[in-house]
C-alpha positions in Angstrom: -66.5 -38.5 20.6 -66.0 -37.8 16.9 -66.3 -34.1 17.4 -63.9 -34.2 20.3 -61.3 -36.1 18.2 -61.6 -33.6 15.4 -61.0 -30.8 17.8 -57.9 -32.5 19.3 -56.4 -33.1 15.9 -57.0 -29.4 14.9 -55.2 -28.3 18.0 -52.2 -30.5 17.2 -52.1 -29.4 13.6 -52.2 -25.7 14.6 -49.4 -26.2 17.1 -47.3 -27.9 14.5 -47.8 -25.1 12.0 -46.9 -22.4 14.6 -43.7 -24.3 15.5 -42.8 -24.6 11.8 -43.3 -20.9 11.2 -41.1 -20.0 14.3 -38.3 -22.3 13.1 -38.3 -20.7 9.6 -38.2 -17.2 11.1 -35.3 -18.2 13.4 -33.4 -19.7 10.4 -34.0 -16.5 8.4 -32.7 -14.4 11.2 -29.6 -16.5 11.4 -29.1 -16.2 7.7 -29.5 -12.4 7.8 -27.0 -12.2 10.7 -24.5 -14.4 8.9 -24.7 -12.9 5.4 -25.6 -9.3 6.1 -29.0 -9.5 4.5 -32.4 -8.1 5.7 -33.6 -4.6 6.3 -33.5 -3.9 2.5 -29.8 -2.9 2.8 -28.6 -4.9 -0.1 -26.4 -7.1 2.0 -23.4 -6.0 4.0 -19.8 -6.8 4.7 -18.4 -7.4 8.2 -15.6 -5.3 9.6 -13.3 -8.3 8.9 -14.3 -8.3 5.2 -13.5 -4.6 5.0 -10.1 -5.1 6.6 -9.3 -8.0 4.2 -10.3 -5.8 1.2 -8.1 -3.0 2.5 -5.0 -5.1 3.0 -2.5 -5.5 0.2 0.4 -7.8 -0.2 3.7 -6.0 -0.1 7.2 -7.5 -0.8 10.1 -5.5 0.7 13.5 -6.3 -0.8 16.0 -5.1 1.8 19.7 -4.7 2.4 21.9 -5.9 5.1 20.9 -3.6 7.9 19.2 -5.7 10.6 16.8 -2.9 11.6 15.3 -2.4 8.2 13.1 -5.5 7.9 11.6 -5.0 11.3 11.0 -1.3 10.7 9.3 -1.9 7.3 7.2 -4.8 8.7 6.0 -2.8 11.7 5.1 0.3 9.7 3.3 -1.6 6.9 1.5 -4.1 9.2 0.4 -1.4 11.5 -1.4 0.2 8.5 -3.2 -3.0 7.4 -0.8 -4.5 4.9 0.5 -8.0 4.7 4.3 -8.0 4.3 7.0 -10.3 3.1 10.6 -9.4 3.8 13.3 -10.8 1.5 16.9 -10.2 0.6 17.9 -9.7 -3.0 19.8 -13.0 -2.9 16.5 -14.8 -2.0 14.3 -12.7 -4.2 14.2 -15.2 -7.2 12.5 -17.8 -5.0 9.6 -15.4 -4.2 6.3 -15.5 -6.0 4.9 -12.1 -7.1 1.5 -13.5 -7.8 -1.1 -11.3 -6.0 1.6 -8.8 -4.8 0.4 -5.3 -5.0 3.6 -3.3 -4.3 7.3 -4.1 -4.3 9.6 -1.9 -2.2 13.3 -2.0 -3.2 15.7 -0.8 -0.5 18.6 -3.0 -1.2 22.4 -2.7 -0.9 23.2 -5.4 -3.5 22.4 -3.2 -6.5 20.3 -5.7 -8.4 23.2 -7.4 -10.1 21.0 -10.5 -10.7 19.4 -9.9 -14.0 16.9 -12.7 -13.5 15.6 -10.7 -10.5 15.3 -7.6 -12.7 13.4 -9.6 -15.3 11.0 -10.9 -12.6 10.1 -7.4 -11.6 9.7 -6.2 -15.1 7.6 -9.2 -16.3 5.4 -9.1 -13.2 4.1 -5.6 -13.8 4.0 -5.0 -10.0 4.3 -1.3 -9.1 7.6 -0.4 -7.4 8.8 2.0 -4.8 12.5 2.5 -5.3 14.2 3.8 -2.2 17.5 5.7 -2.6 20.4 3.9 -4.2 19.1 0.3 -4.3 15.8 1.6 -5.8 17.6 3.8 -8.3 19.8 0.9 -9.5 16.7 -1.2 -10.1 15.1 1.6 -12.0 18.3 1.9 -14.1 18.0 -1.8 -15.1 14.3 -1.3 -15.8 15.2 1.5 -18.3 13.5 4.3 -16.4 14.5 8.0 -16.3 14.3 7.9 -12.5 17.4 5.8 -12.1 20.5 6.3 -10.0 22.5 7.2 -13.2 20.4 10.3 -13.8 20.4 12.0 -10.4 22.4 14.0 -7.9 23.3 13.5 -4.2 22.6 15.8 -1.3 23.5 15.4 2.3 21.7 16.1 5.6 18.2 16.7 4.2 14.9 16.4 6.1 12.4 18.2 4.0 10.8 18.3 0.6 8.9 21.0 -1.2 5.4 20.0 -2.3 4.8 20.3 -6.0 1.4 18.6 -6.5 -0.6 18.9 -3.2 -3.8 17.4 -4.8 -2.1 14.1 -5.7 -3.3 11.0 -3.7 0.1 10.6 -2.0 -0.7 13.7 0.0 -4.4 13.0 0.6 -5.2 9.3 0.8 -5.6 7.5 3.2 -3.9 10.3 5.3 -4.9 13.8 4.4 -1.7 15.6 5.1 -3.2 19.1 4.5 -0.3 20.3 2.4 -0.3 23.3 0.1 1.6 24.0 -3.1 5.3 24.9 -2.6 5.0 24.1 1.2 8.1 22.7 2.9 7.2 19.5 4.9 9.5 17.6 7.2 9.7 14.0 6.1 12.7 12.8 8.2 13.0 13.1 12.0 16.8 13.6 11.5 18.9 14.6 8.5 19.5 11.9 5.9 21.2 11.5 2.5 18.9 12.6 -0.3 18.9 11.8 -4.1 17.1 13.9 -6.6 16.6 14.3 -10.4 16.7 17.4 -12.6 13.3 17.4 -14.3 13.7 20.6 -16.2 12.7 20.5 -18.9 10.0 18.0 -17.9 10.7 14.3 -18.7 8.1 12.3 -20.6 6.0 10.0 -18.4 7.5 11.5 -15.3 5.4 13.3 -12.6 7.2 15.2 -9.9 5.4 15.2 -6.6 7.9 16.9 -4.3 11.1 18.7 -5.0 14.2 19.0 -2.9 14.0 21.9 -0.4 16.3 24.3 -2.3 15.2 25.5 -5.8 12.5 24.1 -7.9 12.6 21.6 -10.8 14.8 19.1 -8.8 12.4 16.3 -8.1 12.7 14.2 -5.0 9.5 12.1 -4.7 8.6 11.3 -8.3 6.4 8.8 -10.3 7.2 7.4 -13.7 4.7 5.7 -15.9 2.2 5.9 -13.1 3.7 2.8 -11.3 7.3 3.4 -10.4 7.8 5.8 -7.5 11.2 7.1 -6.5 11.7 7.7 -2.8 14.8 10.0 -2.3 15.7 9.5 1.4 18.1 7.0 2.8 17.8 5.7 6.4 14.4 4.1 6.0 12.1 3.7 7.7 13.2 4.3 11.3 14.2 7.9 10.7 10.9 9.0 9.3 8.9 11.7 11.1 5.2 11.0 11.9 4.3 12.9 8.7 6.9 11.0 6.8 5.4 7.7 7.9 2.0 8.8 6.7 3.4 10.1 3.4 5.1 6.8 2.8 2.0 4.8 3.6 0.1 7.1 1.2 2.7 6.2 -1.5 2.2 2.5 -0.9 -1.6 2.9 -1.0 -1.4 4.9 -4.2 0.5 2.2 -6.1 -1.5 -0.6 -4.5 -4.7 0.8 -5.9 -3.5 1.5 -9.5 
């Protein structure tokens, strides 16, 4: 009887140890699945994590044209960005904490100096679009302001100056070459450019106007202020123009 009892308890103990080991293995599998461990891969991120890391917060200060907010929001959100649309009148109430890029496409000309001070003090990179962007750049004391440029009509193309720059390669590789004419607008638009001959300090021309060289259209100053020369944004962009604009946003967002 004693031998039989010992055998019974041994069976019970063995079964309990097997169940415990199985439970630990199941829990480890769950942990590996949840946190990306296992397999010696150093841990991994889910696709959702990658998407979150790629997204940047963009504030668009827009004018009175009703189509502009929707167009910007659609273009940027379709490319993984979170977007806040705001008029210049409401801009002082916006927090720029965590914002990666500010896009200025206004019609109110940045007359509120408190708004200008907000932009300057935040250090947020800016894409200045046509006149509203140029006016902001004037108030920020940049060379690429509205006061230093020239107006052209019915322009669709730019001439590539620096094809290896990230605005032409990342995330969309546009496959452009030096001095190539590329069609940015689906239909002709007003165009504003700057005479960068001789070269201006802290200014990097990326694309000239189509006629002649040394008249910069798409230009970066101090590595964080990008001038976009075309009016009629963003609904009139060609497919290539949309990709180029997203590349410009990405470039500033990753500085």
